[in-house]
RODO-798197 format. One record per residue: residue number from 0; residue in three letters; chain; x, y negated, z of N, C-alpha, C in turn. Coordinates in pm, whole numbers, m for minus. Layout:
<sites>
+-----+------+------+--------+--------+--------+--------+--------+--------+--------+--------+--------+
: pos : code : unit :    nc1 :    nc2 :    nc3 :   cac1 :   cac2 :   cac3 :    cc1 :    cc2 :    cc3 :
+-----+------+------+--------+--------+--------+--------+--------+--------+--------+--------+--------+
: NUM :  ALA :    A :      X :      Y :      Z :      X :      Y :      Z :      X :      Y :      Z :
...
+-----+------+------+--------+--------+--------+--------+--------+--------+--------+--------+--------+
</sites>
This chain:
<sites>
+-----+------+------+--------+--------+--------+--------+--------+--------+--------+--------+--------+
: pos : code : unit :    nc1 :    nc2 :    nc3 :   cac1 :   cac2 :   cac3 :    cc1 :    cc2 :    cc3 :
+-----+------+------+--------+--------+--------+--------+--------+--------+--------+--------+--------+
:   0 :  MET :    A :   7118 :  m6416 :   9547 :   7112 :  m6305 :   9657 :   7057 :  m6377 :   9769 :
:   1 :  ALA :    A :   7142 :  m6507 :   9812 :   7084 :  m6556 :   9924 :   6972 :  m6625 :   9902 :
:   2 :  ASP :    A :   6891 :  m6662 :   9791 :   6785 :  m6676 :   9776 :   6666 :  m6569 :   9800 :
:   3 :  GLU :    A :   6737 :  m6483 :   9812 :   6636 :  m6322 :   9845 :   6613 :  m6335 :   9981 :
:   4 :  ARG :    A :   6724 :  m6317 :  10042 :   6771 :  m6304 :  10169 :   6679 :  m6392 :  10237 :
:   5 :  ALA :    A :   6667 :  m6548 :  10223 :   6628 :  m6611 :  10296 :   6492 :  m6601 :  10272 :
:   6 :  ALA :    A :   6432 :  m6567 :  10181 :   6303 :  m6556 :  10137 :   6233 :  m6420 :  10231 :
:   7 :  GLY :    A :   6290 :  m6326 :  10193 :   6317 :  m6213 :  10331 :   6277 :  m6279 :  10445 :
:   8 :  SER :    A :   6340 :  m6334 :  10481 :   6371 :  m6397 :  10642 :   6239 :  m6473 :  10659 :
:   9 :  ARG :    A :   6166 :  m6563 :  10600 :   6084 :  m6585 :  10607 :   5954 :  m6525 :  10605 :
:  10 :  ALA :    A :   5964 :  m6445 :  10495 :   5849 :  m6328 :  10512 :   5834 :  m6273 :  10685 :
:  11 :  GLU :    A :   5968 :  m6264 :  10688 :   5958 :  m6141 :  10821 :   5914 :  m6233 :  10915 :
:  12 :  ARG :    A :   5934 :  m6354 :  10940 :   5934 :  m6429 :  11034 :   5724 :  m6469 :  11038 :
:  13 :  ARG :    A :   5735 :  m6490 :  10907 :   5598 :  m6523 :  10923 :   5500 :  m6408 :  10957 :
:  14 :  ALA :    A :   5539 :  m6280 :  10874 :   5475 :  m6129 :  10973 :   5487 :  m6147 :  11146 :
:  15 :  ALA :    A :   5627 :  m6169 :  11187 :   5675 :  m6165 :  11307 :   5539 :  m6288 :  11373 :
:  16 :  THR :    A :   5517 :  m6338 :  11330 :   5451 :  m6457 :  11395 :   5302 :  m6429 :  11391 :
:  17 :  ARG :    A :   5255 :  m6367 :  11316 :   5113 :  m6315 :  11318 :   5092 :  m6211 :  11370 :
:  18 :  ARG :    A :   5201 :  m6110 :  11387 :   5138 :  m6006 :  11508 :   5130 :  m6076 :  11627 :
:  19 :  ALA :    A :   5234 :  m6149 :  11674 :   5261 :  m6235 :  11775 :   5133 :  m6293 :  11827 :
:  20 :  LEU :    A :   5052 :  m6341 :  11719 :   4918 :  m6410 :  11762 :   4789 :  m6300 :  11742 :
:  21 :  LEU :    A :   4808 :  m6205 :  11712 :   4701 :  m6096 :  11693 :   4713 :  m6026 :  11844 :
:  22 :  ALA :    A :   4835 :  m6013 :  11884 :   4809 :  m5924 :  12000 :   4770 :  m6057 :  12139 :
:  23 :  GLU :    A :   4847 :  m6110 :  12097 :   4803 :  m6239 :  12236 :   4620 :  m6262 :  12211 :
:  24 :  GLY :    A :   4592 :  m6281 :  12076 :   4488 :  m6303 :  12084 :   4353 :  m6193 :  12107 :
:  25 :  ARG :    A :   4437 :  m6078 :  12080 :   4311 :  m5943 :  12125 :   4325 :  m5964 :  12306 :
:  26 :  ARG :    A :   4442 :  m5964 :  12343 :   4431 :  m5962 :  12521 :   4339 :  m6087 :  12557 :
:  27 :  ARG :    A :   4363 :  m6203 :  12531 :   4275 :  m6290 :  12580 :   4117 :  m6284 :  12517 :
:  28 :  PHE :    A :   4086 :  m6205 :  12394 :   3975 :  m6230 :  12369 :   3915 :  m6074 :  12496 :
:  29 :  ALA :    A :   3985 :  m5985 :  12488 :   3964 :  m5887 :  12571 :   3937 :  m5881 :  12762 :
:  30 :  GLU :    A :   4040 :  m6010 :  12789 :   3995 :  m6071 :  12934 :   3878 :  m6186 :  12935 :
:  31 :  ASP :    A :   3884 :  m6275 :  12788 :   3815 :  m6407 :  12853 :   3671 :  m6440 :  12774 :
:  32 :  GLY :    A :   3673 :  m6282 :  12649 :   3584 :  m6299 :  12592 :   3598 :  m6455 :  12488 :
:  33 :  TYR :    A :   3542 :  m6409 :  12317 :   3553 :  m6509 :  12227 :   3533 :  m6633 :  12298 :
:  34 :  HIS :    A :   3411 :  m6661 :  12341 :   3358 :  m6826 :  12414 :   3513 :  m6895 :  12490 :
:  35 :  GLY :    A :   3560 :  m6781 :  12533 :   3673 :  m6821 :  12685 :   3790 :  m6858 :  12624 :
:  36 :  VAL :    A :   3800 :  m6832 :  12449 :   3975 :  m6852 :  12427 :   3916 :  m6976 :  12303 :
:  37 :  VAL :    A :   4081 :  m7041 :  12335 :   4072 :  m7149 :  12292 :   4233 :  m7161 :  12137 :
:  38 :  LEU :    A :   4211 :  m7172 :  12043 :   4309 :  m7129 :  11918 :   4429 :  m7188 :  11976 :
:  39 :  ALA :    A :   4453 :  m7303 :  12018 :   4547 :  m7380 :  12032 :   4639 :  m7329 :  12153 :
:  40 :  GLU :    A :   4548 :  m7265 :  12233 :   4645 :  m7188 :  12379 :   4723 :  m7081 :  12337 :
:  41 :  VAL :    A :   4640 :  m6990 :  12200 :   4676 :  m6881 :  12172 :   4814 :  m6910 :  12164 :
:  42 :  ALA :    A :   4814 :  m7026 :  12065 :   4952 :  m7055 :  11917 :   5074 :  m7079 :  12054 :
:  43 :  GLN :    A :   5034 :  m7180 :  12191 :   5090 :  m7205 :  12222 :   5171 :  m7103 :  12316 :
:  44 :  ALA :    A :   5070 :  m7008 :  12330 :   5139 :  m6899 :  12437 :   5267 :  m6813 :  12353 :
:  45 :  VAL :    A :   5270 :  m6838 :  12209 :   5345 :  m6774 :  12167 :   5443 :  m6828 :  12110 :
:  46 :  GLY :    A :   5442 :  m6910 :  12157 :   5526 :  m7086 :  12121 :   5543 :  m7075 :  11975 :
:  47 :  VAL :    A :   5392 :  m7092 :  11892 :   5395 :  m7138 :  11755 :   5299 :  m7253 :  11788 :
:  48 :  THR :    A :   5328 :  m7378 :  11697 :   5208 :  m7490 :  11670 :   5081 :  m7408 :  11636 :
:  49 :  LYS :    A :   4995 :  m7529 :  11678 :   4839 :  m7507 :  11659 :   4845 :  m7453 :  11481 :
:  50 :  GLY :    A :   4880 :  m7538 :  11383 :   4898 :  m7573 :  11256 :   4938 :  m7398 :  11200 :
:  51 :  ALA :    A :   5013 :  m7329 :  11284 :   5102 :  m7216 :  11225 :   4943 :  m7112 :  11228 :
:  52 :  ALA :    A :   4920 :  m7154 :  11374 :   4777 :  m7054 :  11425 :   4658 :  m7048 :  11291 :
:  53 :  TYR :    A :   4645 :  m7188 :  11246 :   4528 :  m7207 :  11147 :   4611 :  m7192 :  11026 :
:  54 :  HIS :    A :   4735 :  m7207 :  10954 :   4774 :  m7085 :  10892 :   4759 :  m6947 :  10851 :
:  55 :  HIS :    A :   4753 :  m6910 :  10935 :   4780 :  m6732 :  10972 :   4597 :  m6720 :  10922 :
:  56 :  PHE :    A :   4492 :  m6740 :  11019 :   4407 :  m6710 :  11046 :   4279 :  m6808 :  11043 :
:  57 :  GLU :    A :   4298 :  m6952 :  10986 :   4187 :  m7000 :  10924 :   4128 :  m7136 :  11041 :
:  58 :  SER :    A :   4099 :  m7011 :  11146 :   3995 :  m7055 :  11254 :   4006 :  m6953 :  11390 :
:  59 :  LYS :    A :   3982 :  m6980 :  11490 :   3928 :  m6886 :  11571 :   3897 :  m6759 :  11526 :
:  60 :  ALA :    A :   3733 :  m6804 :  11465 :   3666 :  m6689 :  11405 :   3773 :  m6618 :  11324 :
:  61 :  GLY :    A :   3838 :  m6641 :  11229 :   3929 :  m6543 :  11154 :   4000 :  m6483 :  11301 :
:  62 :  LEU :    A :   4062 :  m6530 :  11342 :   4194 :  m6456 :  11433 :   4095 :  m6365 :  11493 :
:  63 :  PHE :    A :   3971 :  m6393 :  11565 :   3931 :  m6259 :  11582 :   3846 :  m6180 :  11545 :
:  64 :  ARG :    A :   3821 :  m6189 :  11424 :   3779 :  m6097 :  11309 :   3909 :  m5990 :  11237 :
:  65 :  ALA :    A :   4022 :  m6066 :  11267 :   4114 :  m5958 :  11242 :   4133 :  m5870 :  11369 :
:  66 :  VAL :    A :   4165 :  m5958 :  11450 :   4148 :  m5866 :  11590 :   4012 :  m5731 :  11578 :
:  67 :  VAL :    A :   3896 :  m5743 :  11584 :   3832 :  m5677 :  11566 :   3840 :  m5568 :  11472 :
:  68 :  ALA :    A :   3849 :  m5607 :  11356 :   3939 :  m5521 :  11229 :   4060 :  m5451 :  11298 :
:  69 :  GLU :    A :   4180 :  m5494 :  11381 :   4265 :  m5390 :  11450 :   4196 :  m5294 :  11584 :
:  70 :  VAL :    A :   4127 :  m5356 :  11617 :   4082 :  m5262 :  11722 :   3980 :  m5143 :  11685 :
:  71 :  GLN :    A :   3884 :  m5176 :  11578 :   3840 :  m5067 :  11488 :   3941 :  m4973 :  11442 :
:  72 :  ARG :    A :   4022 :  m5053 :  11358 :   4082 :  m4908 :  11316 :   4177 :  m4833 :  11395 :
:  73 :  GLU :    A :   4171 :  m4860 :  11484 :   4297 :  m4791 :  11573 :   4195 :  m4718 :  11677 :
:  74 :  LEU :    A :   4073 :  m4763 :  11639 :   3935 :  m4631 :  11721 :   3900 :  m4538 :  11640 :
:  75 :  GLY :    A :   3883 :  m4576 :  11499 :   3925 :  m4534 :  11373 :   3974 :  m4378 :  11414 :
:  76 :  GLU :    A :   4119 :  m4399 :  11422 :   4253 :  m4327 :  11445 :   4240 :  m4242 :  11532 :
:  77 :  ARG :    A :   4192 :  m4317 :  11632 :   4157 :  m4216 :  11848 :   4043 :  m4128 :  11765 :
:  78 :  VAL :    A :   3975 :  m4135 :  11719 :   3845 :  m4066 :  11666 :   3879 :  m3950 :  11581 :
:  79 :  ALA :    A :   3960 :  m3998 :  11517 :   4046 :  m3902 :  11418 :   4117 :  m3782 :  11472 :
:  80 :  ALA :    A :   4233 :  m3875 :  11522 :   4322 :  m3776 :  11641 :   4265 :  m3683 :  11740 :
:  81 :  ALA :    A :   4132 :  m3696 :  11762 :   4032 :  m3610 :  11851 :   4005 :  m3517 :  11802 :
:  82 :  ALA :    A :   3987 :  m3550 :  11678 :   3902 :  m3444 :  11581 :   4001 :  m3304 :  11564 :
:  83 :  GLU :    A :   4131 :  m3414 :  11497 :   4205 :  m3292 :  11460 :   4263 :  m3233 :  11561 :
:  84 :  GLY :    A :   4182 :  m3245 :  11677 :   4336 :  m3162 :  11784 :   4242 :  m3031 :  11760 :
:  85 :  HIS :    A :   4149 :  m3021 :  11723 :   4036 :  m2847 :  11706 :   4033 :  m2811 :  11550 :
:  86 :  ALA :    A :   4046 :  m2680 :  11549 :   3988 :  m2637 :  11422 :   3885 :  m2585 :  11370 :
:  87 :  ASP :    A :   3813 :  m2565 :  11477 :   3673 :  m2535 :  11459 :   3618 :  m2680 :  11430 :
:  88 :  PRO :    A :   3544 :  m2712 :  11310 :   3456 :  m2771 :  11255 :   3362 :  m2848 :  11304 :
:  89 :  TRP :    A :   3331 :  m2754 :  11370 :   3194 :  m2792 :  11459 :   3283 :  m2880 :  11610 :
:  90 :  GLU :    A :   3368 :  m2782 :  11643 :   3452 :  m2887 :  11759 :   3530 :  m3009 :  11720 :
:  91 :  GLN :    A :   3579 :  m3015 :  11597 :   3594 :  m3174 :  11550 :   3481 :  m3270 :  11569 :
:  92 :  LEU :    A :   3394 :  m3258 :  11526 :   3259 :  m3323 :  11542 :   3242 :  m3374 :  11673 :
:  93 :  ARG :    A :   3175 :  m3254 :  11719 :   3180 :  m3303 :  11880 :   3292 :  m3415 :  11982 :
:  94 :  ALA :    A :   3362 :  m3365 :  11921 :   3555 :  m3414 :  11984 :   3507 :  m3590 :  11959 :
:  95 :  GLY :    A :   3514 :  m3573 :  11828 :   3515 :  m3741 :  11737 :   3415 :  m3772 :  11793 :
:  96 :  CYS :    A :   3307 :  m3724 :  11807 :   3180 :  m3818 :  11826 :   3167 :  m3856 :  11987 :
:  97 :  ARG :    A :   3227 :  m3785 :  12124 :   3264 :  m3810 :  12248 :   3414 :  m3908 :  12229 :
:  98 :  THR :    A :   3496 :  m3839 :  12144 :   3565 :  m4029 :  12200 :   3539 :  m4138 :  12168 :
:  99 :  PHE :    A :   3411 :  m4140 :  12093 :   3391 :  m4279 :  12001 :   3302 :  m4366 :  12130 :
: 100 :  LEU :    A :   3204 :  m4282 :  12167 :   3139 :  m4296 :  12281 :   3211 :  m4337 :  12416 :
: 101 :  ALA :    A :   3304 :  m4245 :  12456 :   3405 :  m4263 :  12564 :   3530 :  m4413 :  12534 :
: 102 :  ALA :    A :   3532 :  m4438 :  12421 :   3586 :  m4527 :  12408 :   3587 :  m4724 :  12466 :
: 103 :  GLY :    A :   3404 :  m4701 :  12502 :   3361 :  m4815 :  12531 :   3424 :  m4843 :  12684 :
: 104 :  SER :    A :   3453 :  m4763 :  12722 :   3529 :  m4738 :  12883 :   3688 :  m4870 :  12831 :
: 105 :  ASP :    A :   3776 :  m4853 :  12743 :   3844 :  m4914 :  12736 :   3825 :  m5053 :  12712 :
: 106 :  PRO :    A :   3845 :  m5198 :  12788 :   3801 :  m5262 :  12835 :   3862 :  m5394 :  12648 :
: 107 :  ALA :    A :   3896 :  m5325 :  12585 :   3931 :  m5427 :  12462 :   3792 :  m5389 :  12361 :
: 108 :  VAL :    A :   3786 :  m5259 :  12357 :   3704 :  m5213 :  12279 :   3578 :  m5239 :  12333 :
: 109 :  ARG :    A :   3531 :  m5226 :  12448 :   3399 :  m5280 :  12496 :   3369 :  m5416 :  12450 :
: 110 :  ARG :    A :   3468 :  m5515 :  12566 :   3447 :  m5643 :  12504 :   3451 :  m5721 :  12351 :
: 111 :  ILE :    A :   3585 :  m5665 :  12324 :   3616 :  m5731 :  12179 :   3487 :  m5624 :  12051 :
: 112 :  VAL :    A :   3533 :  m5500 :  12069 :   3399 :  m5462 :  11935 :   3258 :  m5407 :  11979 :
: 113 :  LEU :    A :   3270 :  m5396 :  12116 :   3105 :  m5376 :  12105 :   2976 :  m5497 :  12194 :
: 114 :  VAL :    A :   3099 :  m5556 :  12217 :   2972 :  m5694 :  12272 :   3035 :  m5767 :  12234 :
: 115 :  ASP :    A :   3130 :  m5854 :  12188 :   3124 :  m5968 :  12109 :   3131 :  m5960 :  11983 :
: 116 :  ALA :    A :   3158 :  m5869 :  11926 :   3182 :  m5921 :  11819 :   3018 :  m5871 :  11708 :
: 117 :  PRO :    A :   2935 :  m5825 :  11758 :   2813 :  m5824 :  11686 :   2734 :  m5990 :  11681 :
: 118 :  ASN :    A :   2768 :  m6020 :  11771 :   2742 :  m6130 :  11790 :   2801 :  m6275 :  11709 :
: 119 :  VAL :    A :   2925 :  m6258 :  11753 :   2974 :  m6369 :  11674 :   3050 :  m6320 :  11517 :
: 120 :  LEU :    A :   3063 :  m6211 :  11471 :   3068 :  m6151 :  11328 :   2914 :  m6187 :  11258 :
: 121 :  GLY :    A :   2857 :  m6111 :  11349 :   2696 :  m6085 :  11261 :   2707 :  m5924 :  11244 :
: 122 :  TRP :    A :   2527 :  m5916 :  11253 :   2544 :  m5748 :  11247 :   2611 :  m5656 :  11123 :
: 123 :  GLU :    A :   2542 :  m5752 :  11007 :   2638 :  m5687 :  10860 :   2813 :  m5618 :  10866 :
: 124 :  GLU :    A :   2833 :  m5779 :  10930 :   2982 :  m5737 :  10903 :   3078 :  m5639 :  11022 :
: 125 :  TRP :    A :   2985 :  m5654 :  11120 :   3070 :  m5545 :  11206 :   3012 :  m5428 :  11207 :
: 126 :  ARG :    A :   2896 :  m5355 :  11084 :   2856 :  m5264 :  11086 :   2956 :  m5234 :  10945 :
: 127 :  ALA :    A :   2972 :  m5329 :  10858 :   3139 :  m5262 :  10765 :   3222 :  m5277 :  10806 :
: 128 :  LEU :    A :   3282 :  m5348 :  10918 :   3383 :  m5288 :  10961 :   3399 :  m5150 :  11036 :
: 129 :  ASP :    A :   3275 :  m5099 :  11149 :   3268 :  m4955 :  11173 :   3297 :  m4866 :  11080 :
: 130 :  GLU :    A :   3199 :  m4909 :  10934 :   3210 :  m4798 :  10839 :   3312 :  m4770 :  10772 :
: 131 :  GLU :    A :   3409 :  m4881 :  10759 :   3588 :  m4816 :  10726 :   3625 :  m4774 :  10810 :
: 132 :  SER :    A :   3589 :  m4800 :  10956 :   3721 :  m4663 :  11039 :   3584 :  m4548 :  11104 :
: 133 :  SER :    A :   3548 :  m4566 :  11190 :   3487 :  m4406 :  11216 :   3429 :  m4375 :  11145 :
: 134 :  ALA :    A :   3309 :  m4448 :  11099 :   3183 :  m4361 :  11005 :   3227 :  m4337 :  10950 :
: 135 :  ARG :    A :   3341 :  m4308 :  10827 :   3372 :  m4302 :  10750 :   3438 :  m4125 :  10779 :
: 136 :  HIS :    A :   3486 :  m4126 :  10890 :   3552 :  m4000 :  10956 :   3434 :  m3934 :  11018 :
: 137 :  LEU :    A :   3294 :  m3976 :  11052 :   3209 :  m3904 :  11064 :   3156 :  m3804 :  10963 :
: 138 :  ALA :    A :   3121 :  m3924 :  10851 :   3034 :  m3873 :  10735 :   3161 :  m3749 :  10662 :
: 139 :  GLU :    A :   3304 :  m3773 :  10710 :   3359 :  m3650 :  10656 :   3360 :  m3520 :  10700 :
: 140 :  ALA :    A :   3332 :  m3532 :  10835 :   3302 :  m3426 :  10954 :   3181 :  m3378 :  10900 :
: 141 :  LEU :    A :   3073 :  m3425 :  10886 :   2957 :  m3395 :  10858 :   2926 :  m3277 :  10696 :
: 142 :  ALA :    A :   3037 :  m3366 :  10610 :   3063 :  m3335 :  10464 :   3102 :  m3160 :  10470 :
: 143 :  ALA :    A :   3210 :  m3179 :  10610 :   3284 :  m3030 :  10581 :   3200 :  m2926 :  10702 :
: 144 :  LEU :    A :   3096 :  m2994 :  10764 :   2996 :  m2886 :  10847 :   2924 :  m2789 :  10744 :
: 145 :  ILE :    A :   2897 :  m2909 :  10642 :   2770 :  m2837 :  10547 :   2804 :  m2786 :  10449 :
: 146 :  ASP :    A :   2965 :  m2843 :  10410 :   3032 :  m2664 :  10306 :   3063 :  m2568 :  10373 :
: 147 :  ALA :    A :   3094 :  m2561 :  10518 :   3085 :  m2456 :  10563 :   2964 :  m2354 :  10616 :
: 148 :  GLY :    A :   2867 :  m2439 :  10571 :   2739 :  m2372 :  10627 :   2715 :  m2389 :  10775 :
: 149 :  ILE :    A :   2767 :  m2408 :  10852 :   2712 :  m2451 :  10980 :   2603 :  m2550 :  10960 :
: 150 :  VAL :    A :   2564 :  m2661 :  10923 :   2456 :  m2753 :  10901 :   2411 :  m2759 :  10745 :
: 151 :  ALA :    A :   2283 :  m2720 :  10766 :   2191 :  m2710 :  10637 :   2245 :  m2794 :  10557 :
: 152 :  GLU :    A :   2228 :  m2748 :  10408 :   2254 :  m2804 :  10308 :   2137 :  m2911 :  10312 :
: 153 :  GLN :    A :   2232 :  m3053 :  10261 :   2131 :  m3174 :  10279 :   2209 :  m3297 :  10208 :
: 154 :  PRO :    A :   2198 :  m3422 :  10173 :   2266 :  m3536 :  10143 :   2333 :  m3565 :  10293 :
: 155 :  VAL :    A :   2453 :  m3612 :  10282 :   2559 :  m3606 :  10352 :   2512 :  m3795 :  10453 :
: 156 :  GLU :    A :   2495 :  m3881 :  10329 :   2511 :  m4022 :  10369 :   2380 :  m4063 :  10437 :
: 157 :  PRO :    A :   2254 :  m4005 :  10416 :   2194 :  m4036 :  10528 :   2195 :  m3964 :  10664 :
: 158 :  LEU :    A :   2233 :  m3880 :  10712 :   2259 :  m3800 :  10813 :   2355 :  m3861 :  10876 :
: 159 :  ALA :    A :   2444 :  m3895 :  10791 :   2565 :  m3982 :  10883 :   2510 :  m4116 :  10930 :
: 160 :  ARG :    A :   2450 :  m4201 :  10864 :   2375 :  m4288 :  10920 :   2256 :  m4328 :  10998 :
: 161 :  LEU :    A :   2213 :  m4212 :  11021 :   2127 :  m4176 :  11133 :   2215 :  m4125 :  11262 :
: 162 :  LEU :    A :   2314 :  m4053 :  11273 :   2412 :  m4032 :  11375 :   2459 :  m4178 :  11410 :
: 163 :  SER :    A :   2530 :  m4204 :  11280 :   2611 :  m4312 :  11338 :   2534 :  m4446 :  11372 :
: 164 :  GLY :    A :   2396 :  m4487 :  11351 :   2339 :  m4563 :  11417 :   2276 :  m4525 :  11568 :
: 165 :  ALA :    A :   2278 :  m4387 :  11564 :   2232 :  m4361 :  11728 :   2347 :  m4329 :  11818 :
: 166 :  MET :    A :   2469 :  m4357 :  11756 :   2600 :  m4371 :  11810 :   2654 :  m4503 :  11862 :
: 167 :  ASN :    A :   2607 :  m4619 :  11742 :   2651 :  m4736 :  11809 :   2519 :  m4793 :  11896 :
: 168 :  GLU :    A :   2411 :  m4747 :  11898 :   2316 :  m4793 :  11969 :   2352 :  m4734 :  12134 :
: 169 :  ALA :    A :   2379 :  m4610 :  12126 :   2459 :  m4558 :  12282 :   2590 :  m4675 :  12319 :
: 170 :  ALA :    A :   2669 :  m4657 :  12254 :   2769 :  m4722 :  12288 :   2804 :  m4864 :  12304 :
: 171 :  LEU :    A :   2670 :  m4943 :  12218 :   2647 :  m5061 :  12278 :   2630 :  m5063 :  12446 :
: 172 :  TRP :    A :   2498 :  m4936 :  12449 :   2409 :  m4991 :  12576 :   2527 :  m4931 :  12650 :
: 173 :  LEU :    A :   2588 :  m4884 :  12660 :   2670 :  m4823 :  12749 :   2793 :  m4922 :  12795 :
: 174 :  ALA :    A :   2858 :  m5028 :  12666 :   2953 :  m5124 :  12706 :   2879 :  m5252 :  12778 :
: 175 :  ARG :    A :   2725 :  m5237 :  12764 :   2658 :  m5375 :  12834 :   2638 :  m5329 :  12945 :
: 176 :  GLY :    A :   2667 :  m5245 :  13051 :   2642 :  m5210 :  13214 :   2622 :  m5089 :  13193 :
: 177 :  GLY :    A :   2650 :  m5002 :  13104 :   2613 :  m4808 :  13105 :   2755 :  m4785 :  13261 :
: 178 :  THR :    A :   2706 :  m4700 :  13324 :   2786 :  m4624 :  13434 :   2897 :  m4508 :  13419 :
: 179 :  PRO :    A :   2932 :  m4468 :  13484 :   3008 :  m4333 :  13452 :   2904 :  m4210 :  13447 :
: 180 :  ALA :    A :   2783 :  m4227 :  13528 :   2669 :  m4147 :  13499 :   2608 :  m4187 :  13370 :
: 181 :  GLY :    A :   2600 :  m4311 :  13366 :   2510 :  m4347 :  13213 :   2608 :  m4269 :  13116 :
: 182 :  LEU :    A :   2761 :  m4203 :  13131 :   2828 :  m4195 :  12987 :   2810 :  m4066 :  12995 :
: 183 :  ASP :    A :   2794 :  m3965 :  13095 :   2793 :  m3855 :  13190 :   2665 :  m3803 :  13080 :
: 184 :  LEU :    A :   2578 :  m3870 :  13069 :   2409 :  m3880 :  13057 :   2417 :  m3850 :  12922 :
: 185 :  THR :    A :   2524 :  m3942 :  12855 :   2499 :  m3979 :  12726 :   2562 :  m3860 :  12656 :
: 186 :  MET :    A :   2679 :  m3811 :  12713 :   2735 :  m3698 :  12666 :   2677 :  m3602 :  12605 :
: 187 :  ASN :    A :   2588 :  m3550 :  12764 :   2465 :  m3444 :  12754 :   2367 :  m3476 :  12629 :
: 188 :  ALA :    A :   2313 :  m3602 :  12618 :   2234 :  m3598 :  12549 :   2289 :  m3588 :  12401 :
: 189 :  LEU :    A :   2431 :  m3639 :  12347 :   2453 :  m3606 :  12237 :   2493 :  m3492 :  12170 :
: 190 :  ASP :    A :   2520 :  m3383 :  12311 :   2534 :  m3255 :  12264 :   2396 :  m3192 :  12260 :
: 191 :  GLY :    A :   2313 :  m3216 :  12315 :   2147 :  m3196 :  12231 :   2134 :  m3240 :  12110 :
: 192 :  LEU :    A :   2182 :  m3359 :  12076 :   2122 :  m3440 :  11963 :   2234 :  m3331 :  11861 :
: 193 :  LEU :    A :   2349 :  m3299 :  11830 :   2456 :  m3246 :  11785 :   2401 :  m3089 :  11773 :
: 194 :  SER :    A :   2402 :  m3010 :  11867 :   2290 :  m2892 :  11853 :   2183 :  m2834 :  11747 :
: 195 :  GLY :    A :   2094 :  m2974 :  11763 :   2017 :  m2990 :  11660 :   2024 :  m2950 :  11569 :
: 196 :  LEU :    A :   2143 :  m3016 :  11476 :   2166 :  m3010 :  11363 :   2218 :  m2882 :  11323 :
: 197 :  ARG :    A :   2261 :  m2759 :  11424 :   2361 :  m2641 :  11369 :   2244 :  m2537 :  11340 :
: 198 :  ARG :    A :   2268 :  m2530 :  11228 :   2210 :  m2421 :  11194 :   2210 :  m2287 :  11222 :
: 199 :  GLN :    A :   2098 :  m2248 :  11322 :   2060 :  m2140 :  11373 :   2111 :  m2003 :  11316 :
: 200 :  GLU :    A :   2171 :  m1887 :  11356 :   2201 :  m1763 :  11318 :   2084 :  m1642 :  11314 :
: 201 :  ARG :    A :   2032 :  m1625 :  11189 :   1937 :  m1532 :  11226 :   1963 :  m1360 :  11253 :
+-----+------+------+--------+--------+--------+--------+--------+--------+--------+--------+--------+
</sites>
């Protein structure tokens, strides 16, 4: 019994250390960018050794990858929550897409996910993380609209990829120097793009 308690306590300490490193890493990556962060300094800030940081994440790139995954997951949850705030499936799609684009105004999302992650992780890994979070919700929303007859019957995957690609490009553009006016213009363009998908009533 004592051994079980000790093992449980060690696991809790490891989990707490990992959470602390993630939180500090996230703060620093958002403020200083990937290349401005030193893993040893992250470890020192949370009161653990550099070896402990390497044990959990193997490298600065490993910590960054975990931070990106966390921010991406939260972004996906934010998109899903915005969509679920509407009963109408069309408004769910609009709300989710608009929330995704507006998320670039969050410093952590902008610097970590949109500016540094494509360069540090590479395009393929960045896309895979996006697909696990926001892109999945987009595909589900489009499938619901097709099932409801609001969008014409068609394969979901190519449509989702086309729209996801457009949204990612717009989000990247906004993150790399977009202004509030640019965001408004992008939102208007998004509404025009989405309206083209909607089946016209005869």
